[in-house]
C-alpha positions as CSV (number, residue, x, y, z in Angstrom):
1,M,111.7,73.9,88.0
2,H,111.6,72.4,88.0
3,A,114.3,69.9,87.6
4,Q,117.9,69.3,88.6
5,Y,119.2,71.8,86.0
6,L,116.1,73.7,85.2
7,T,113.5,75.6,87.0
8,S,110.8,75.7,84.3
9,R,108.0,73.4,83.2
10,R,110.2,72.4,80.2
11,A,112.9,70.9,82.4
12,L,112.1,67.2,82.5
13,L,112.0,66.9,78.7
14,R,115.6,67.9,78.5
15,L,117.4,65.6,80.9
16,I,118.7,62.7,78.9
17,V,121.2,60.4,80.7
18,M,123.6,58.1,78.9
19,G,125.0,54.9,80.3
20,A,128.3,54.8,82.2
21,G,130.9,52.1,82.4
22,G,132.7,50.8,85.5
23,V,135.4,53.0,87.0
24,L,137.8,53.1,89.9
25,L,136.3,54.2,93.2
26,T,138.1,57.3,94.3
27,G,137.2,60.5,96.2
28,C,138.1,64.1,95.5
29,G,138.2,67.3,97.4
30,H,139.1,66.2,100.9
31,A,142.1,66.9,103.0
32,A,144.7,64.2,102.9
33,G,143.9,61.3,105.3
34,S,140.1,61.8,105.3
35,S,137.8,59.4,103.5
36,A,136.5,60.3,100.1
37,A,133.1,59.4,101.5
38,A,133.5,61.5,104.6
39,A,134.2,58.5,106.8
40,S,137.2,58.2,109.1
41,S,139.4,55.1,109.1
42,S,137.8,54.0,112.3
43,R,134.7,53.1,110.2
44,G,136.7,50.3,108.5
45,T,137.9,52.0,105.3
46,A,141.5,51.7,104.5
47,Q,142.7,54.9,102.7
48,A,145.6,56.0,100.4
49,A,145.9,59.7,99.8
50,S,147.5,61.2,96.7
51,T,147.4,64.4,94.6
52,S,145.8,64.3,91.2
53,A,146.9,66.1,88.1
54,E,144.3,68.7,88.6
55,G,145.8,69.5,92.0
56,H,143.0,68.0,94.1
57,T,143.8,65.8,97.0
58,T,142.2,62.5,96.3
59,T,141.6,59.6,98.6
60,S,141.2,56.1,97.2
61,I,139.1,53.5,99.0
62,V,141.4,50.5,98.7
63,A,139.5,48.1,100.9
64,P,135.7,47.9,101.4
65,A,134.2,48.7,104.8
66,T,132.9,45.7,106.7
67,S,129.7,45.4,108.6
68,G,131.8,44.7,111.7
69,T,133.3,48.2,111.8
70,T,130.5,50.3,110.2
71,A,127.0,50.2,111.5
72,P,124.6,48.7,108.9
73,A,122.3,51.3,107.3
74,K,119.4,51.0,105.0
75,L,118.9,54.3,103.3
76,R,116.0,55.5,101.2
77,M,116.5,58.1,98.5
78,I,113.8,60.0,96.7
79,W,114.3,61.1,93.1
80,Y,112.2,62.8,90.4
81,S,113.9,62.2,87.1
82,A,113.2,58.8,85.4
83,A,115.9,59.6,82.9
84,D,118.5,59.7,85.6
85,L,117.5,56.6,87.4
86,P,119.6,54.0,85.5
87,L,122.8,56.1,86.1
88,K,122.0,56.6,89.8
89,K,121.4,52.9,90.3
90,K,124.8,52.1,88.7
91,M,126.4,54.7,91.0
92,I,124.7,53.2,94.1
93,A,125.7,49.7,93.1
94,I,129.4,50.7,92.9
95,Y,129.2,52.4,96.2
96,H,127.6,49.4,97.8
97,Q,130.4,47.2,96.5
98,H,132.9,49.2,98.6
99,V,130.6,50.0,101.5
100,P,128.4,46.9,101.8
101,S,127.1,47.8,105.2
102,T,125.1,50.7,103.5
103,Q,122.2,49.8,101.3
104,V,120.4,52.4,99.3
105,T,117.0,52.1,97.6
106,V,115.5,54.7,95.4
107,D,111.9,55.8,95.1
108,L,111.0,57.5,91.9
109,V,108.3,60.2,92.3
110,P,107.1,62.1,89.3
111,F,108.1,65.8,89.4
112,A,104.6,67.0,89.5
113,Q,104.0,65.2,92.8
114,Y,107.6,65.3,94.1
115,W,107.4,68.5,96.3
116,T,104.0,67.7,97.7
117,K,105.3,64.2,98.6
118,L,108.3,65.7,100.4
119,E,106.1,68.1,102.3
120,T,103.7,65.5,103.4
121,M,106.4,63.1,104.6
122,M,108.2,65.9,106.4
123,A,105.0,66.8,108.3
124,S,104.4,63.2,109.3
125,G,108.0,62.7,110.4
126,T,108.7,59.9,107.9
127,G,111.0,61.6,105.4
128,Y,113.7,60.1,103.3
129,D,117.4,59.8,104.2
130,V,118.5,61.3,100.9
131,E,116.5,64.0,99.1
132,L,117.1,65.7,95.8
133,M,116.7,69.5,96.2
134,N,116.5,72.4,93.8
135,G,116.9,76.1,94.3
136,P,113.3,77.3,94.4
137,N,112.3,74.7,96.9
138,F,115.4,74.6,99.1
139,L,114.4,77.3,101.7
140,I,110.9,75.7,102.2
141,N,112.6,72.6,103.4
142,A,115.5,74.3,105.3
143,T,113.3,76.7,107.3
144,R,110.8,74.0,108.2
145,H,113.7,71.8,109.5
146,G,113.0,69.2,106.9
147,I,116.6,68.7,106.0
148,L,119.8,68.6,108.1
149,D,122.4,71.3,108.5
150,L,125.6,69.6,107.0
151,S,128.1,72.0,108.6
152,S,129.3,69.6,111.3
153,Y,129.6,66.7,108.9
154,V,131.5,68.9,106.4
155,A,133.9,70.0,109.1
156,A,134.4,66.4,110.5
157,S,135.2,65.1,107.0
158,K,137.3,68.0,106.0
159,L,135.4,68.3,102.8
160,N,136.6,71.1,100.6
161,V,133.4,72.9,99.7
162,D,135.3,75.3,97.5
163,Q,135.3,72.6,94.8
164,F,131.7,73.6,94.2
165,P,130.9,76.9,92.4
166,R,130.4,79.8,94.8
167,W,126.8,80.5,93.8
168,L,125.8,76.9,94.0
169,R,127.1,76.8,97.6
170,T,125.2,80.0,98.3
171,L,122.1,78.7,96.8
172,Y,122.0,75.8,99.4
173,T,123.1,77.9,102.3
174,Y,120.7,79.1,105.0
175,Q,121.8,81.4,107.9
176,G,125.4,80.7,107.1
177,H,125.1,76.9,107.1
178,L,125.4,74.5,104.2
179,Y,122.5,72.2,103.7
180,G,123.2,70.6,100.4
181,L,126.0,69.1,98.3
182,P,125.6,70.2,94.6
183,E,124.7,67.2,92.5
184,R,125.0,68.9,89.1
185,Q,125.2,72.4,87.7
186,A,124.2,74.4,84.6
187,T,125.4,77.7,83.3
188,I,123.8,79.1,80.1
189,A,125.4,79.5,76.7
190,L,124.4,80.0,73.1
191,F,123.7,77.0,70.8
192,Y,123.8,77.6,67.1
193,N,123.3,75.8,63.8
194,K,126.7,76.2,62.1
195,S,125.3,74.9,58.8
196,L,122.8,77.8,58.6
197,F,125.5,80.3,59.3
198,D,127.8,78.8,56.7
199,A,125.1,78.6,54.1
200,I,124.7,82.4,54.0
201,G,128.2,83.4,54.9
202,V,127.5,84.8,58.3
203,K,130.3,84.7,60.9
204,T,129.5,82.2,63.7
205,P,129.1,83.4,67.3
206,D,132.2,84.0,69.4
207,N,133.2,85.9,72.5
208,T,133.3,89.2,70.7
209,W,129.6,89.2,70.0
210,T,127.4,91.9,71.5
211,W,123.6,92.3,71.7
212,Q,123.8,94.2,68.4
213,T,125.9,91.5,66.7
214,Y,123.3,89.0,67.9
215,L,120.4,90.9,66.6
216,D,122.1,91.6,63.2
217,A,122.8,87.9,62.8
218,A,119.3,86.9,63.8
219,Q,117.8,89.2,61.2
220,K,120.0,87.7,58.5
221,L,119.1,84.2,59.5
222,T,115.3,84.7,59.7
223,K,113.5,83.6,56.6
224,T,109.8,83.8,55.5
225,G,107.9,81.7,53.1
226,S,105.9,82.9,50.0
227,N,102.9,83.7,52.3
228,G,105.1,85.9,54.5
229,A,105.0,83.4,57.4
230,P,108.4,82.6,59.1
231,V,109.9,79.3,58.0
232,Q,113.2,79.8,59.8
233,Y,114.0,81.9,62.9
234,G,117.2,83.6,63.9
235,T,116.8,83.1,67.6
236,V,114.3,82.5,70.4
237,S,113.0,84.6,73.3
238,S,110.4,83.7,76.0
239,A,109.1,84.8,79.3
240,D,108.3,81.3,80.3
241,D,111.8,80.1,81.1
242,A,113.7,82.7,83.1
243,Q,116.7,80.5,83.7
244,E,117.5,80.1,80.0
245,D,116.2,83.5,78.9
246,W,115.6,86.8,80.7
247,F,117.6,86.2,84.0
248,N,120.7,86.2,81.9
249,W,120.0,89.4,79.9
250,V,119.1,91.3,83.1
251,F,122.4,90.3,84.7
252,Q,124.2,91.2,81.5
253,N,122.7,94.7,81.5
254,K,124.1,95.1,85.1
255,G,120.6,94.7,86.5
256,H,119.3,92.6,89.4
257,V,116.3,90.4,89.8
258,L,116.3,90.7,93.6
259,D,117.9,93.2,96.0
260,A,120.8,92.1,98.2
261,K,118.6,91.0,101.1
262,K,116.2,89.1,98.7
263,Q,113.3,91.1,100.0
264,H,112.3,93.1,96.9
265,L,112.0,92.4,93.2
266,L,113.9,94.9,91.0
267,L,112.4,94.4,87.6
268,D,111.0,97.9,87.7
269,Q,114.5,99.4,87.5
270,P,115.9,100.8,84.2
271,A,118.5,98.1,83.7
272,A,115.9,95.3,84.0
273,I,113.3,97.1,81.9
274,Q,115.9,97.7,79.1
275,A,116.9,94.0,79.1
276,I,113.3,92.8,78.9
277,Q,112.5,95.3,76.2
278,Y,115.4,94.0,74.1
279,L,114.1,90.4,74.4
280,V,110.5,91.4,73.6
281,D,111.6,93.3,70.6
282,L,113.2,90.2,69.2
283,V,109.7,88.8,69.0
284,Q,107.4,91.8,68.4
285,K,109.5,94.4,66.7
286,Y,112.2,92.5,64.7
287,K,110.2,89.3,64.3
288,V,113.4,87.2,64.5
289,A,112.0,85.0,67.3
290,P,108.8,82.9,67.2
291,L,105.6,84.2,68.8
292,P,104.5,82.6,72.1
293,S,101.7,80.9,70.1
294,T,104.3,79.2,67.9
295,M,106.3,78.2,71.0
296,A,103.2,76.6,72.5
297,Q,103.1,74.3,69.5
298,Q,106.9,73.6,69.1
299,S,109.5,74.2,71.7
300,E,112.8,75.9,70.9
301,T,114.5,72.5,71.2
302,Q,112.2,71.0,68.6
303,L,112.7,73.9,66.3
304,F,116.4,73.8,66.6
305,M,116.6,70.0,66.0
306,A,114.4,70.5,62.9
307,G,116.9,73.0,61.5
308,K,114.3,75.8,61.8
309,L,116.1,77.8,64.5
310,A,119.6,79.3,64.1
311,M,120.4,80.2,67.7
312,M,119.0,79.4,71.1
313,P,120.3,80.1,74.6
314,G,120.4,76.9,76.7
315,G,122.1,74.8,79.3
316,P,124.4,71.8,79.1
317,W,121.5,69.3,79.1
318,N,121.1,70.2,75.4
319,V,124.4,68.6,74.5
320,G,123.0,65.2,75.1
321,I,119.7,66.0,73.4
322,F,121.4,67.4,70.3
323,E,124.0,64.7,70.0
324,P,121.9,62.5,67.6
325,I,121.7,65.4,65.1
326,K,123.3,64.3,61.8
327,H,121.7,66.6,59.2
328,F,123.5,69.8,60.2
329,Q,126.5,70.9,62.2
330,W,126.1,72.7,65.5
331,D,128.2,74.2,68.2
332,I,128.2,76.4,71.3
333,A,129.4,80.0,72.0
334,P,129.1,82.3,75.0
335,L,126.0,84.4,75.3
336,P,126.4,87.7,73.5
337,K,127.9,90.3,75.9
338,G,125.9,93.2,77.2
339,K,127.3,95.8,79.6
340,Q,129.1,92.8,81.2
341,R,129.4,89.1,80.5
342,A,127.0,87.2,82.7
343,C,124.7,84.2,83.0
344,V,122.8,82.5,85.8
345,I,123.9,79.2,87.4
346,H,121.7,76.6,88.9
347,G,121.9,72.9,89.9
348,S,120.3,70.4,92.2
349,A,121.8,69.2,95.4
350,Y,121.8,66.1,97.6
351,C,120.3,66.9,101.0
352,I,119.8,64.7,104.1
353,G,116.2,64.3,105.5
354,A,115.9,65.5,109.1
355,T,114.3,62.3,110.2
356,T,117.1,60.0,109.1
357,K,118.3,57.4,111.6
358,Y,121.7,57.3,109.9
359,P,123.1,60.8,109.5
360,E,126.7,59.8,109.3
361,Q,126.2,57.0,106.9
362,T,123.9,59.2,104.8
363,F,126.5,62.0,104.7
364,Q,129.2,59.5,103.7
365,F,127.0,58.4,100.8
366,I,126.0,61.8,99.5
367,D,129.6,63.0,99.9
368,W,130.8,60.2,97.7
369,M,128.0,60.8,95.1
370,A,128.8,64.5,94.9
371,T,132.6,64.6,95.2
372,S,134.2,61.3,94.4
373,K,136.3,60.8,91.3
374,T,134.2,57.7,90.5
375,A,130.8,59.4,90.7
376,N,132.0,62.5,88.8
377,K,133.5,60.3,86.1
378,M,130.2,58.5,85.7
379,M,128.3,61.7,85.6
380,V,130.4,63.3,82.8
381,S,129.1,60.8,80.3
382,D,126.3,63.3,79.8
383,I,125.6,65.3,83.0
384,T,127.7,68.3,84.2
385,P,128.7,67.4,87.8
386,G,128.3,69.8,90.6
387,T,132.0,70.2,91.2
388,T,134.0,72.8,89.3
389,W,136.7,70.2,88.4
390,G,134.0,67.7,87.3
391,A,132.4,70.3,85.1
392,K,135.8,71.0,83.4
393,E,136.2,67.3,82.7
394,W,132.7,67.2,81.2
395,A,133.7,70.3,79.1
396,A,136.8,68.6,77.8
397,A,134.8,66.0,76.0
398,T,133.7,66.4,72.3
399,P,131.6,66.9,70.3
400,P,130.8,69.7,70.2
401,S,134.2,71.4,70.2
402,N,133.3,74.3,72.5
403,R,131.8,72.6,75.5
404,K,134.2,74.6,77.7
405,V,132.0,77.6,77.2
406,F,129.9,76.2,80.1
407,S,132.7,75.6,82.5
408,D,134.3,79.0,81.6
409,A,130.9,80.6,82.4
410,I,131.2,79.6,86.1
411,A,133.6,82.5,86.6
412,Y,131.0,85.1,85.5
413,S,127.9,83.3,86.7
414,H,125.3,84.9,89.0
415,E,123.3,83.2,91.7
416,Y,119.9,81.8,90.7
417,P,117.3,84.2,92.3
418,A,115.5,82.1,94.9
419,T,113.7,82.8,98.1
420,L,111.3,81.0,100.4
421,Y,108.3,81.7,98.2
422,T,110.0,81.7,94.8
423,N,107.4,79.7,93.1
424,E,104.6,82.1,94.2
425,W,106.3,85.3,93.1
426,M,107.8,83.8,89.9
427,D,104.3,82.7,88.8
428,K,103.1,86.3,89.1
429,V,106.1,87.7,87.3
430,T,105.8,85.2,84.4
431,K,102.1,86.0,83.9
432,Q,102.9,89.7,83.6
433,L,105.9,89.3,81.4
434,D,103.9,86.9,79.1
435,L,101.6,89.8,78.4
436,A,104.5,91.9,77.2
437,W,105.8,89.0,75.0
438,L,102.3,88.7,73.6
439,G,102.2,92.4,72.7
440,K,99.2,92.9,75.0
441,Q,100.9,95.5,77.3
442,S,104.1,97.5,77.3
443,V,107.3,96.1,78.8
444,Q,107.4,99.0,81.4
445,T,103.8,98.2,82.5
446,A,104.5,94.5,82.7
447,C,107.7,95.0,84.7
448,Q,106.1,97.4,87.1
449,A,103.0,95.2,87.6
450,A,105.3,92.1,88.1
451,T,107.4,94.0,90.7
452,Q,104.4,95.2,92.6
453,Q,102.8,91.7,92.8
454,A,106.0,89.9,93.6
455,N,106.9,92.4,96.3
456,A,103.6,91.7,98.0
457,V,104.5,88.0,98.1
458,L,108.0,88.9,99.4
459,A,106.5,91.0,102.2
460,T,104.5,88.0,103.3
461,E,107.6,85.9,103.1
462,A,109.6,88.3,105.3
463,A,106.8,88.1,107.9
464,A,106.9,84.3,107.8
465,L,110.7,84.3,108.2
466,K,110.6,86.3,111.4
467,G,111.7,84.2,114.3
468,H,113.6,81.7,112.1
């Protein structure tokens, strides 16, 4: 994944974090009288509750906790995004100013080694206090008791978990218990080069667009050179990044990736096959999207920034990446609508390592990082916070003018398809779908083979989960 937003190998290249200025320390989303950081007043935090303009109950920390009333805690946090580190350190510094008895240090581990590091430390009983988690790796840690069930801490703090999008809560829930507080979120929308549309007089994307409208525009915006080779593409389509690409189209076609019990892949069903066929046709039949060989040389992000790609589905991380563009105008629209409007939602979460010696102080810290007004305000400088209200504040900023497409998409979003062995079955699915995108086998054959191979993995998973 896989990164906080993303779940593909392209993730870490797209997380660009901007600096954030100092802000007032406040909490959001708790019942009146409870601490913004999930600590009671007996822990030495004086509180003042009020109701914000958004209708949230907020709790301002008006006096710092003292070491005489709150047990000192030295917490260790593990992180995998170097781009995020400066912002996280600023957030930690502000938290420490108000809760000086809690010290937090951060260990940066490259993404390629991150999950192995967590697994090794979990096995040795020397895990971290705060761990950053993503969807595909969550159940591995929850089922092996590597992270704490947060239910009792949520109840004690009266934390309003409804401030997080439904499907993000579900993503980090195991056997009915919440194990993570969403740190950020990402729905998927359509980025487009407005200047290319204006140059040929094509109407820019809006919420009336259908799959056919999308294809028609992509054909008009695709250009070839004198040698017949494409010099400008209408759009992009790839098997490599399900989150940005085919997950969304399957959902829009009223299809499913997994069954309700998450025990079977459903890519061999007509709705899924039709959606995948549409995407493959963009490359192989209509030639409005680059071939996989081209994508191996230049990512869609690079093509878009170079002005060679008119449209690309993507997440909110691209707003920060595209911000420096000066040689053309760009904006965002909803994905074109299929049988229904739909997109996937994903995001990382703060979890507490099962070996922590300071569970209450750690929960107080991650609660503040995830739900406080202060932390969310710092996040919105470039990152979409995990709270729905924080995402709306991020979306209200400009440019571009239509950021709210991402926060609006929360209402029609679908859960990211994840199970215990996500990485194993997704690897097999991607390899089969790649063959279809390459034109080496039919879409139906690819979907059937992917389903058969994935279901073998899911059967093994079901056996492993017995007794949990």
